[in-house]
C-alpha positions as CSV (number, residue, x, y, z in Angstrom):
1,M,-37.1,-79.1,224.2
2,V,-36.0,-82.7,224.5
3,V,-37.7,-83.8,221.3
4,G,-36.5,-80.7,219.4
5,L,-32.9,-81.1,220.4
6,A,-33.1,-84.8,219.5
7,F,-34.3,-84.0,216.0
8,L,-31.5,-81.4,215.8
9,A,-28.9,-83.9,216.7
10,T,-30.4,-86.3,214.1
11,A,-30.2,-83.6,211.4
12,V,-26.6,-82.6,212.2
13,A,-25.4,-86.2,212.4
14,T,-27.1,-86.9,209.0
15,V,-25.6,-83.9,207.3
16,F,-22.2,-84.7,208.8
17,A,-22.4,-88.3,207.6
18,Q,-23.3,-87.2,204.1
19,A,-20.2,-85.0,204.1
20,T,-17.9,-87.8,205.1
21,L,-19.7,-90.2,202.7
22,V,-19.0,-87.9,199.8
23,R,-15.3,-87.8,200.7
24,A,-15.3,-91.6,201.2
25,T,-16.7,-92.2,197.7
26,R,-14.4,-89.6,196.1
27,D,-11.1,-90.2,197.9
28,H,-11.6,-93.9,199.0
29,R,-9.9,-93.2,202.4
30,P,-10.7,-95.7,205.1
31,Q,-11.1,-93.0,207.8
32,D,-13.9,-91.4,205.9
33,R,-15.6,-94.7,205.5
34,V,-15.6,-95.5,209.2
35,W,-16.5,-92.0,210.2
36,T,-19.6,-92.3,207.9
37,I,-20.5,-95.5,209.7
38,A,-20.1,-93.9,213.1
39,L,-22.1,-90.8,212.2
40,G,-24.8,-93.1,210.8
41,F,-24.9,-94.7,214.2
42,V,-25.3,-91.3,215.9
43,A,-28.0,-90.3,213.5
44,L,-30.0,-93.5,214.0
45,A,-29.5,-93.3,217.8
46,S,-30.7,-89.7,217.8
47,A,-33.7,-90.7,215.7
48,A,-34.6,-93.4,218.2
49,L,-34.2,-90.9,221.0
50,A,-36.6,-88.4,219.2
51,T,-39.1,-91.2,218.7
52,G,-39.0,-92.4,222.3
53,A,-39.2,-88.9,223.7
54,S,-42.1,-87.9,221.4
55,T,-44.3,-91.0,221.1
56,G,-43.2,-93.1,224.1
57,W,-40.4,-95.6,224.7
58,D,-40.6,-99.3,224.2
59,N,-38.0,-102.0,224.7
60,G,-37.0,-102.2,221.0
61,T,-36.5,-98.5,220.6
62,F,-34.4,-98.3,223.7
63,R,-32.2,-101.2,222.6
64,V,-31.5,-99.5,219.3
65,F,-30.8,-96.2,221.1
66,Y,-28.5,-97.8,223.7
67,L,-26.6,-100.0,221.2
68,L,-25.9,-97.4,218.6
69,G,-25.5,-94.4,220.7
70,A,-24.1,-95.6,224.0
71,V,-22.0,-98.6,222.8
72,L,-21.0,-98.3,219.1
73,A,-20.8,-94.7,218.0
74,V,-17.7,-93.4,219.8
75,P,-15.5,-96.4,219.1
76,W,-16.2,-96.2,215.4
77,L,-15.4,-92.5,215.5
78,A,-12.2,-93.4,217.2
79,L,-11.3,-95.9,214.6
80,G,-10.9,-93.1,212.1
81,T,-8.3,-91.6,214.4
82,V,-6.5,-94.9,214.5
83,Y,-6.4,-95.0,210.7
84,L,-4.8,-91.6,210.7
85,L,-2.3,-92.2,213.5
86,A,-1.3,-95.9,213.1
87,R,0.2,-97.9,210.3
88,P,-2.4,-99.2,207.8
89,V,-1.8,-102.8,208.8
90,V,-2.3,-102.0,212.5
91,A,-5.5,-100.0,211.7
92,R,-6.9,-102.8,209.7
93,R,-6.3,-105.2,212.6
94,V,-8.0,-102.8,215.0
95,E,-11.0,-102.6,212.6
96,R,-11.3,-106.4,212.6
97,V,-11.3,-106.4,216.4
98,L,-13.9,-103.6,216.5
99,V,-16.1,-105.5,214.0
100,F,-16.0,-108.6,216.2
101,V,-16.6,-106.6,219.4
102,S,-19.5,-104.7,217.6
103,G,-21.1,-108.0,216.7
104,L,-20.7,-109.3,220.2
105,A,-22.1,-106.1,221.6
106,T,-25.1,-106.4,219.2
107,G,-25.8,-109.9,220.4
108,V,-25.5,-108.9,224.0
109,L,-27.9,-105.9,223.6
110,L,-30.4,-107.9,221.7
111,A,-30.4,-110.8,224.2
112,A,-29.9,-109.0,227.4
113,P,-32.8,-109.0,229.8
114,M,-34.2,-105.6,230.5
115,H,-36.9,-104.0,232.6
116,T,-39.9,-102.8,230.6
117,V,-39.6,-99.1,229.6
118,Q,-42.5,-96.8,228.8
119,G,-43.4,-93.2,228.9
120,T,-41.5,-90.3,227.2
121,A,-38.8,-89.8,229.9
122,I,-35.4,-91.1,228.7
123,P,-34.6,-94.4,230.6
124,V,-31.4,-94.6,232.5
125,G,-29.2,-97.6,231.6
126,K,-28.5,-98.6,235.2
127,E,-32.3,-98.9,235.8
128,V,-32.9,-100.9,232.7
129,F,-30.0,-103.3,232.0
130,D,-27.9,-105.6,234.2
131,V,-24.1,-105.2,234.4
132,L,-22.8,-106.4,231.1
133,P,-24.5,-104.0,228.7
134,R,-23.5,-101.1,231.0
135,V,-19.9,-102.3,231.2
136,L,-19.8,-102.4,227.4
137,A,-21.1,-98.9,227.1
138,A,-18.6,-97.5,229.7
139,V,-15.6,-99.2,228.3
140,S,-16.4,-98.4,224.6
141,N,-17.1,-94.8,225.4
142,G,-14.1,-94.4,227.7
143,V,-11.5,-96.0,225.3
144,G,-13.0,-94.4,222.2
145,A,-13.2,-90.9,223.6
146,T,-9.6,-91.2,224.9
147,V,-8.3,-92.1,221.5
148,I,-10.1,-89.2,219.8
149,I,-9.3,-86.6,222.4
150,V,-5.6,-87.5,222.6
151,G,-5.3,-87.5,218.8
152,A,-7.1,-84.2,218.6
153,L,-4.9,-82.5,221.2
154,V,-1.7,-83.9,219.8
155,S,-2.7,-82.6,216.3
156,A,-3.7,-79.2,217.8
157,W,-0.3,-79.0,219.5
158,R,1.6,-79.9,216.3
159,Y,-0.3,-77.3,214.2
160,G,-0.1,-74.7,217.0
161,R,3.7,-74.9,217.0
162,N,3.9,-73.8,213.4
163,R,1.4,-71.1,212.7
164,T,3.6,-69.6,209.9
165,V,2.1,-72.3,207.5
166,A,-1.2,-71.1,206.0
167,G,-4.2,-72.7,207.7
168,N,-2.3,-74.3,210.6
169,G,-3.8,-72.0,213.3
170,R,-7.3,-72.8,212.0
171,R,-6.5,-76.5,212.0
172,A,-5.3,-76.3,215.6
173,G,-8.5,-74.6,216.6
174,A,-10.5,-77.2,214.7
175,N,-8.8,-80.0,216.7
176,V,-9.6,-78.3,220.0
177,L,-13.2,-78.1,219.0
178,I,-13.2,-81.8,218.0
179,A,-11.7,-82.8,221.4
180,A,-14.2,-80.7,223.3
181,G,-17.2,-82.0,221.3
182,T,-16.1,-85.6,221.8
183,L,-15.8,-85.0,225.5
184,V,-19.3,-83.6,225.7
185,L,-20.8,-86.3,223.5
186,S,-19.3,-89.2,225.4
187,S,-20.2,-87.8,228.8
188,G,-23.9,-87.5,228.1
189,G,-24.9,-90.8,229.7
190,L,-22.9,-90.0,232.8
191,I,-24.5,-86.5,233.0
192,Q,-28.0,-88.0,232.7
193,G,-27.2,-90.7,235.3
194,I,-26.0,-88.2,237.8
195,A,-28.3,-85.3,237.2
196,G,-31.4,-87.4,236.3
197,K,-32.4,-84.7,233.8
198,D,-33.4,-85.6,230.2
199,E,-32.6,-82.0,229.2
200,A,-29.0,-82.4,230.4
201,F,-28.5,-85.6,228.3
202,V,-30.1,-84.3,225.1
203,I,-28.2,-81.0,225.3
204,S,-24.9,-82.9,225.6
205,L,-25.9,-85.0,222.5
206,A,-26.9,-82.0,220.4
207,V,-24.0,-79.8,221.5
208,G,-21.4,-82.6,221.3
209,I,-22.1,-83.6,217.7
210,S,-22.6,-80.0,216.6
211,V,-19.2,-78.9,218.0
212,I,-17.5,-81.8,216.3
213,Y,-19.2,-80.8,213.1
214,V,-18.1,-77.2,213.5
215,G,-14.5,-78.4,214.0
216,F,-14.9,-80.3,210.7
217,L,-16.1,-77.2,208.9
218,V,-13.4,-75.0,210.4
219,A,-10.7,-77.5,209.2
220,A,-12.4,-77.7,205.8
221,S,-12.2,-73.9,205.4
222,A,-8.4,-73.9,205.6
223,T,-7.1,-73.1,202.2
224,R,-3.8,-75.0,202.0
225,P,-4.2,-78.4,200.4
226,A,-3.7,-81.4,202.7
227,T,-0.3,-83.0,202.5
228,A,0.7,-86.6,203.3
229,D,1.8,-85.5,206.7
230,D,-1.6,-83.8,207.3
231,A,-3.3,-87.1,206.4
232,R,-1.7,-88.8,209.4
233,S,-2.2,-86.0,211.9
234,G,-5.0,-87.6,213.9
235,T,-8.6,-86.4,213.7
236,I,-11.6,-85.8,211.5
237,G,-10.7,-82.2,211.1
238,E,-7.2,-82.9,209.7
239,V,-8.4,-84.5,206.5
240,A,-11.4,-82.1,206.0
241,A,-9.2,-79.6,204.4
């Protein structure tokens, strides 16, 4: 079950990343570019999870999984929301800060001492790393998830107020799905740390990324062309249409 769901999460994230990459190369929007990067992180982290759960963990595989999945993925997803909500000059500054922090986090995760991991059970961060890597994961996930969820809920409220415009009800629902999926995705590590169950973690990963993707597809199925106001509404789903 764990391996199968890890492969499912890898497949969903890969297909999702391909969809945003197509939009990035076609429309040259910065939010599509950073979403593609973030979804690439999710896909690679899920692939590392599937490898560790199927053939056995080693320190290198767990470093990749923890860095890309627990530290970097959610903040880069949130950067897309920043590009939609903030002025371009502010968003570019935030991206420069995130690039610096990502480089710092990469250095920390590559150099941090860790206990040896082995076997096919998913290691728990608090049992492997000291404080700094775990603080990076907690802060990055907390801040990133807050940005995405608040942006999604604000957008859902805006569209829900004006259902007379074609597609607005669907876009409101899409944003609710994106907020719910982000909450599930970002809480996976906490769930696993508390419950101690690999199944709980991998279910949160597969369900979270799948729900966000469904939100993207629901928004994309709206028939009204996106306007300039739509492009600043705040989430992945808003510019899928």
